[in-house]
C-alpha positions as CSV (number, residue, x, y, z in Angstrom):
1,M,-1.2,26.7,-6.0
2,H,-2.9,23.6,-8.7
3,Y,-0.6,20.9,-10.0
4,I,-1.0,19.4,-13.2
5,V,-0.4,15.5,-13.8
6,S,1.5,15.0,-17.0
7,I,0.8,12.4,-19.4
8,I,4.3,11.3,-21.2
9,G,2.9,8.5,-23.3
10,A,-0.1,5.9,-24.0
11,R,-1.0,3.8,-26.6
12,S,-3.7,1.4,-27.7
13,Y,-3.2,-2.4,-28.4
14,I,-4.6,-4.7,-30.4
15,V,-5.2,-8.5,-28.9
16,D,-7.0,-11.0,-30.6
17,S,-8.4,-8.5,-33.5
18,K,-10.0,-5.9,-31.2
19,E,-8.1,-3.0,-29.9
20,L,-7.9,-2.1,-26.6
21,S,-8.0,1.4,-25.9
22,A,-5.5,3.3,-23.5
23,R,-8.3,5.3,-21.6
24,D,-9.0,4.5,-18.0
25,T,-12.3,2.5,-18.4
26,V,-11.8,1.3,-15.2
27,G,-10.9,4.3,-12.6
28,H,-8.5,2.9,-10.9
29,E,-5.6,4.8,-12.5
30,T,-6.9,7.9,-12.8
31,H,-8.3,7.4,-8.5
32,V,-4.3,7.0,-8.3
33,A,-2.9,9.5,-10.5
34,S,-4.9,12.0,-8.5
35,V,-4.1,10.8,-5.0
36,L,-0.3,11.1,-6.4
37,A,-0.5,14.2,-8.3
38,G,-3.7,15.5,-8.7
39,N,-5.3,19.0,-8.8
40,Q,-6.1,21.1,-5.8
41,V,-10.5,20.9,-6.3
42,R,-12.7,22.6,-4.2
43,H,-16.3,21.1,-3.0
44,S,-15.2,17.4,-4.3
45,S,-17.2,14.9,-3.0
46,Y,-19.2,11.4,-3.6
47,H,-22.3,12.1,-4.0
48,G,-22.1,14.4,-1.1
49,L,-19.9,11.8,1.1
50,A,-16.2,12.9,1.9
51,H,-17.0,16.3,1.0
52,R,-13.9,18.5,0.8
53,I,-10.6,19.9,-0.7
54,A,-9.4,17.3,-2.6
55,R,-5.5,17.6,-3.8
56,G,-2.5,14.9,-4.8
57,G,0.9,15.8,-4.0
58,A,3.3,18.1,-5.5
59,I,5.1,17.1,-8.9
60,A,7.6,19.1,-11.3
61,D,9.1,18.4,-14.5
62,G,11.9,16.1,-14.2
63,F,12.0,12.1,-13.3
64,D,12.6,10.9,-9.7
65,I,10.1,8.5,-8.5
66,I,8.2,5.8,-10.3
67,S,4.4,5.0,-8.7
68,I,3.6,1.2,-9.5
69,S,-0.1,0.4,-8.1
70,L,-0.3,-3.1,-9.3
71,G,1.6,-6.6,-8.9
72,N,1.8,-9.6,-10.1
73,D,-0.8,-12.5,-9.5
74,D,1.8,-14.6,-7.9
75,P,4.9,-14.7,-6.3
76,L,7.6,-14.9,-7.9
77,E,11.3,-15.4,-8.1
78,L,13.0,-12.0,-8.5
79,T,15.1,-12.8,-11.3
80,F,11.9,-14.3,-13.3
81,D,10.1,-10.8,-11.7
82,P,9.0,-8.4,-14.6
83,I,8.8,-5.5,-11.8
84,A,11.7,-6.4,-10.1
85,I,13.4,-6.9,-12.8
86,R,12.3,-2.8,-14.8
87,E,12.9,-1.3,-11.4
88,F,16.5,-2.8,-11.0
89,H,17.0,-0.7,-14.3
90,A,15.3,2.5,-12.2
91,I,17.2,2.1,-9.4
92,E,20.8,2.1,-11.3
93,R,19.9,5.4,-12.8
94,G,18.7,6.4,-9.6
95,I,15.2,6.9,-9.8
96,L,13.2,5.3,-6.5
97,T,10.5,2.8,-7.4
98,V,7.1,3.3,-4.8
99,N,4.8,-0.2,-4.9
100,S,1.6,-1.3,-3.5
101,A,2.2,-4.3,-1.0
102,G,-0.9,-6.2,-2.9
103,N,-4.4,-6.7,-1.3
104,K,-4.1,-10.8,-0.3
105,G,-3.8,-10.2,3.6
106,P,-3.9,-11.0,6.2
107,S,-2.7,-14.1,5.4
108,R,1.5,-14.4,5.9
109,A,3.3,-14.4,3.2
110,S,1.2,-12.8,1.0
111,I,3.0,-9.8,0.2
112,N,4.6,-9.9,-3.6
113,S,6.5,-6.6,-3.7
114,Y,9.9,-7.3,-1.3
115,A,12.7,-6.5,-3.7
116,P,15.0,-4.7,-1.5
117,W,15.2,-1.9,-4.3
118,I,11.8,-0.9,-4.4
119,F,9.7,0.8,-1.1
120,T,7.0,-1.9,-0.4
121,V,3.9,0.5,0.9
122,A,1.1,-1.6,3.1
123,T,-2.3,0.5,4.4
124,S,-3.8,1.7,7.0
125,D,-7.4,3.1,7.7
126,I,-8.3,6.4,8.5
127,D,-10.0,8.2,10.9
128,R,-12.7,8.6,9.4
129,K,-15.5,6.2,8.2
130,I,-18.5,6.2,5.7
131,I,-21.4,4.7,7.3
132,D,-24.7,4.1,6.4
133,K,-27.5,3.1,9.3
134,L,-29.8,0.5,9.0
135,L,-33.1,1.2,11.2
136,L,-34.8,-2.1,13.4
137,G,-37.8,-2.4,14.9
138,K,-38.3,-0.5,18.6
139,D,-36.1,2.1,17.2
140,A,-32.6,-0.1,17.4
141,T,-30.0,1.3,14.9
142,L,-27.2,-0.6,13.3
143,V,-24.4,1.7,12.0
144,V,-23.0,-0.3,8.8
145,S,-20.8,0.0,6.1
146,S,-21.5,0.2,2.4
147,Y,-19.6,-2.1,0.4
148,R,-19.5,-4.3,-3.0
149,N,-18.1,-7.8,-3.6
150,Y,-19.3,-10.3,-6.2
151,V,-19.2,-14.0,-4.2
152,I,-22.0,-16.9,-3.8
153,E,-25.9,-17.0,-4.4
154,C,-28.4,-16.4,-1.7
155,L,-31.7,-15.4,-3.0
156,E,-35.1,-16.9,-3.6
157,S,-36.8,-14.7,-6.2
158,S,-40.1,-15.8,-5.4
159,L,-39.6,-14.9,-1.2
160,I,-37.9,-11.5,-1.8
161,D,-40.0,-9.2,-3.5
162,H,-40.0,-5.5,-2.4
163,K,-38.4,-6.8,1.1
164,V,-35.1,-6.2,2.2
165,V,-32.9,-9.0,2.5
166,L,-31.1,-10.5,5.1
167,C,-28.1,-12.5,3.4
168,D,-25.2,-15.0,5.2
169,Q,-23.6,-14.6,2.3
170,E,-22.8,-12.1,-0.5
171,P,-24.8,-11.9,-3.3
172,I,-23.9,-11.8,-6.4
173,L,-24.8,-8.9,-8.5
174,E,-26.3,-9.8,-11.4
175,E,-28.5,-12.0,-9.4
176,V,-29.5,-8.9,-6.8
177,K,-30.1,-6.6,-10.4
178,K,-32.5,-9.3,-11.3
179,S,-34.4,-9.7,-8.5
180,R,-37.2,-6.9,-6.9
181,A,-35.9,-6.5,-3.3
182,S,-36.0,-3.0,-1.9
183,G,-32.6,-3.8,-0.2
184,F,-30.1,-6.4,0.9
185,I,-27.9,-6.7,4.0
186,Y,-24.9,-9.2,4.4
187,P,-21.8,-9.5,6.1
188,S,-18.2,-8.4,5.9
189,L,-15.2,-9.1,7.2
190,D,-13.1,-6.5,5.9
191,N,-14.7,-3.5,7.7
192,Y,-14.6,-0.6,4.9
193,S,-17.2,1.1,2.6
194,M,-17.2,0.5,-0.7
195,V,-19.2,2.1,-3.9
196,M,-22.2,0.1,-4.7
197,P,-24.7,0.4,-7.2
198,L,-27.6,-1.1,-5.1
199,P,-29.2,-0.6,-1.6
200,V,-26.9,-2.4,-0.1
201,V,-25.5,-2.6,3.0
202,A,-22.3,-4.8,5.2
203,L,-22.4,-5.8,8.7
204,S,-19.0,-5.5,10.8
205,R,-18.8,-9.5,12.2
206,D,-16.9,-7.8,14.8
207,D,-18.1,-4.1,15.3
208,L,-21.5,-3.6,14.4
209,N,-21.5,-0.1,15.8
210,S,-18.7,1.8,14.4
211,P,-18.9,6.0,15.1
212,V,-18.7,8.4,12.2
213,D,-14.9,9.0,13.8
214,N,-12.3,6.5,13.9
215,P,-10.3,7.4,17.2
216,G,-8.2,4.5,17.2
217,A,-7.0,4.8,13.2
218,P,-4.7,4.3,12.4
219,F,-4.9,0.3,12.0
220,V,-3.9,-1.9,9.2
221,A,-6.1,-2.6,6.8
222,P,-7.4,-6.5,6.8
223,F,-6.7,-6.8,3.5
224,S,-3.0,-5.8,2.9
225,S,-0.8,-8.2,2.2
226,R,1.9,-9.2,5.3
227,G,5.2,-10.7,5.2
228,P,8.2,-12.2,4.7
229,R,8.0,-13.2,1.3
230,I,8.9,-17.1,0.8
231,Y,12.0,-16.0,-2.0
232,M,13.9,-13.8,0.8
233,H,13.0,-14.0,4.3
234,D,15.7,-11.7,5.5
235,M,14.1,-8.6,4.4
236,I,10.9,-6.6,6.1
237,K,8.6,-6.2,4.1
238,P,6.6,-4.7,3.4
239,D,8.7,-0.9,4.3
240,I,6.2,1.9,5.4
241,I,2.3,1.9,6.0
242,A,0.5,4.9,4.6
243,P,-3.4,5.6,4.6
244,G,-5.6,3.5,2.0
245,V,-8.9,2.9,3.4
246,E,-11.8,4.9,2.1
247,I,-9.5,7.8,-0.3
248,L,-11.8,9.9,-2.1
249,A,-9.9,11.4,-5.8
250,A,-11.0,11.6,-9.0
251,Y,-12.6,9.2,-11.3
252,S,-12.7,8.3,-15.1
253,S,-15.6,9.8,-16.6
254,I,-15.5,6.5,-18.2
255,G,-15.6,3.8,-15.6
256,S,-18.3,2.8,-13.5
257,P,-17.5,3.7,-9.9
258,S,-18.5,0.4,-8.6
259,G,-16.7,-1.8,-11.3
260,I,-20.1,-3.0,-12.7
261,T,-20.8,-2.7,-15.9
262,W,-24.3,-2.0,-16.1
263,D,-23.2,0.9,-13.6
264,K,-24.0,3.7,-15.1
265,N,-23.5,5.9,-12.4
266,F,-20.4,7.9,-13.8
267,V,-19.1,10.2,-11.6
268,E,-16.2,12.9,-11.2
269,F,-15.2,11.8,-7.9
270,S,-15.3,8.0,-6.5
271,I,-14.3,6.3,-3.3
272,L,-11.6,3.2,-3.5
273,S,-9.5,1.5,-0.9
274,G,-6.1,-0.4,-1.7
275,T,-2.4,-0.6,-1.4
276,S,-3.4,1.4,-4.4
277,M,-4.1,4.2,-3.0
278,A,-1.6,4.4,-0.1
279,C,1.4,4.0,-2.8
280,P,0.9,7.4,-4.3
281,H,0.5,8.7,-0.9
282,V,4.7,7.4,-0.2
283,D,5.2,9.0,-3.7
284,A,3.7,12.4,-3.0
285,V,5.8,12.4,0.5
286,A,8.9,11.2,-1.1
287,A,8.7,14.0,-3.9
288,F,7.8,16.3,-1.0
289,V,11.3,15.3,0.8
290,K,12.7,15.4,-2.6
291,S,12.0,18.7,-3.1
292,F,13.8,19.9,0.5
293,H,16.6,17.9,-0.4
294,P,17.0,18.0,-4.1
295,E,20.3,16.3,-4.0
296,W,19.2,13.5,-2.2
297,S,19.5,9.8,-3.3
298,P,16.5,6.8,-3.3
299,S,17.8,5.6,-0.5
300,A,18.2,8.6,1.5
301,I,14.7,9.6,0.8
302,K,13.9,5.9,1.8
303,S,15.6,6.2,4.9
304,A,14.1,9.4,5.9
305,L,10.5,8.2,5.6
306,M,11.5,4.9,7.4
307,T,13.6,5.8,10.2
308,T,10.7,9.0,11.3
309,A,7.8,6.7,10.8
310,W,6.0,5.9,13.9
311,E,5.8,2.7,14.9
312,L,2.1,0.7,15.2
313,S,1.0,-1.7,17.8
314,A,2.9,-4.9,17.4
315,S,0.0,-6.6,19.9
316,L,-2.5,-5.8,17.5
317,Y,-0.8,-7.6,15.0
318,S,0.5,-11.3,15.5
319,E,2.5,-10.4,12.3
320,A,4.3,-7.3,13.8
321,E,6.6,-5.4,11.4
322,F,5.4,-7.8,9.0
323,A,2.4,-6.1,8.8
324,Y,2.8,-2.4,9.2
325,G,7.2,-2.7,7.9
326,S,9.0,0.6,9.7
327,G,5.3,2.1,10.8
328,H,2.9,4.5,9.6
329,I,4.3,7.6,7.4
330,D,5.4,11.1,9.0
331,P,5.3,13.7,5.9
332,L,6.9,16.8,8.1
333,K,9.6,14.1,10.1
334,A,10.9,13.0,7.3
335,T,12.5,16.3,5.8
336,T,14.9,16.0,9.2
337,P,15.6,12.2,9.8
338,G,19.2,13.6,11.4
339,L,21.0,10.0,10.0
340,V,19.8,7.8,6.9
341,Y,21.2,4.9,5.3
342,E,22.7,5.2,2.2
343,T,22.3,1.8,0.2
344,S,24.4,1.9,-3.3
345,F,23.3,0.2,-6.5
346,Q,26.5,-2.5,-6.1
347,E,24.7,-3.4,-2.9
348,Y,21.6,-4.4,-4.7
349,L,23.8,-6.1,-7.1
350,K,25.3,-8.3,-5.0
351,I,22.2,-9.6,-3.7
352,W,20.6,-10.0,-7.4
353,C,24.0,-11.6,-8.3
354,N,23.2,-14.2,-5.1
355,I,20.0,-15.0,-6.4
356,S,21.1,-15.2,-9.8
357,R,23.8,-17.4,-9.3
358,S,22.0,-20.1,-7.5
359,T,18.4,-20.1,-10.0
360,P,19.3,-21.9,-13.2
361,G,18.1,-19.3,-16.1
362,S,17.9,-16.5,-14.8
363,V,20.1,-13.5,-16.4
364,I,21.7,-10.3,-14.7
365,P,19.8,-7.2,-16.1
366,T,22.5,-4.6,-16.2
367,S,26.1,-3.7,-17.9
368,S,27.7,-3.9,-14.6
369,S,29.9,-6.2,-13.8
370,C,29.0,-8.9,-11.0
371,P,30.1,-8.5,-7.5
372,T,30.9,-10.3,-4.7
373,K,27.8,-11.9,-3.4
374,S,26.2,-10.9,-0.9
375,T,22.8,-11.6,1.8
376,A,20.1,-9.1,2.3
377,K,20.9,-8.8,6.4
378,D,24.1,-7.3,5.1
379,I,23.1,-4.5,2.9
380,N,23.2,-1.1,4.2
381,Y,19.2,-1.0,4.8
382,H,17.3,0.8,6.7
383,S,15.6,-2.0,8.8
384,M,17.2,-5.4,10.0
385,V,16.1,-8.7,10.2
386,V,17.9,-12.5,10.4
387,Q,15.9,-16.0,9.9
388,V,16.9,-17.9,12.7
389,K,15.7,-21.5,14.4
390,V,13.4,-21.6,16.4
391,G,14.8,-23.0,20.2
392,A,18.4,-22.8,19.2
393,S,20.7,-19.7,20.5
394,F,22.2,-17.4,18.2
395,A,24.5,-14.5,17.6
396,V,24.0,-11.9,14.6
397,A,25.4,-8.9,13.7
398,F,24.3,-6.0,11.0
399,P,26.7,-3.8,9.8
400,R,25.7,-0.7,8.8
401,T,26.6,2.8,8.2
402,V,24.9,6.3,8.4
403,T,25.4,9.2,6.8
404,N,24.8,12.8,8.9
405,V,22.5,14.9,7.2
406,G,21.8,17.3,10.7
407,R,23.8,19.8,11.8
408,A,27.3,19.3,11.2
409,N,28.3,18.8,15.1
410,S,25.5,16.7,16.2
411,T,25.9,13.8,18.2
412,Y,24.1,10.4,18.0
413,V,23.5,8.5,21.3
414,A,21.6,4.7,20.7
415,H,19.3,4.3,23.0
416,I,17.3,0.4,22.9
417,E,13.7,0.3,22.9
418,G,11.2,-2.7,24.5
419,E,12.0,-6.0,26.9
420,P,15.7,-7.5,26.8
421,S,15.0,-10.0,28.9
422,K,15.0,-12.9,25.8
423,L,17.6,-10.7,23.7
424,H,20.9,-8.7,24.4
425,V,21.0,-6.1,21.7
426,S,23.9,-3.8,21.8
427,V,25.1,-1.1,19.4
428,E,28.5,-0.4,18.7
429,P,29.7,2.6,18.9
430,D,27.1,3.9,20.8
431,T,27.8,6.9,20.4
432,L,28.3,9.1,17.4
């Protein structure tokens, strides 16, 4: 079976008397699109790396899902955020929007995509690592990551001719190109591989002997942006996590795989990492679930993916759910979630009205009248969070309504997991 990516439209623009082509000269957009809906291609690889069958998620005629692998450079309040405003219109028309969480982790509150009507995706690694081997004296071997980046110069040109250079910081690639060194070794905080136009390897500071197999995966990628967002504390973001590290996919024939303008190593497939790569995986799974349940609303699909995700270990991340959301996506389980949380557009509109009334100059981008205001914790969302004062006792209720999409005669019984010593949690009623 083959799946075709349909181009709805493209337009070139003239900026400062220079025409900007609509063609993908970077490669990022081609990569993301092929993950979402690319053809099935056998024997795909990047110069032999990650050799396998490449295929995108299934799509069909119709417009039910939007994929956005981009974000704002700086956090914006929702009523001034062009992405949030545009996707507010989309959810009003019954269209689910999936957005990448951003690559500014692991700092807390580094996430930009936090609108409740947007499905926000974090990035995990996969159980395969792409490595190089660094042979030292006395037959010692280090397993390292292929890497690229651009920061501070560390080169003494007169000392490195035809030598392998060990840098304590990442070199400027233009300086690397000019040198006559045989290769470069330098440290990396990210511990994942990237394409490089020169013989360069990176030593992970925390794991110098990583195997090719990565059995502990998935982990939250260090660069994956974390919540909560400063403008909306009572909302867990990201919503979910999906694979986005060292992903092989199609690449633009006019884009440099390393991102360096002088790198002319053009390829049909390349390897990229980022929340941009995780986002289309979730889009594809959402389309997969939609194919089983074409009548389901965007919130039902979103709920199915979140409530069937499997939880990552909170002990590994101080940010816990603000690193991985509801957990790692599980496509098959998402087709049979049993219960779903339906969130109406009117509930999202209440949130918007609450923000716009307190934000001077904001505009309600809809023809609908503004209903009674509401807070984020009160909408029929698929996760529950509230900000409380440290050291103070509190009581909070989350009103929720669930819809049975399982068997008509099903019975559901609430079960509380976790250590109850400091919190008393109850579900009323405890049986449906």
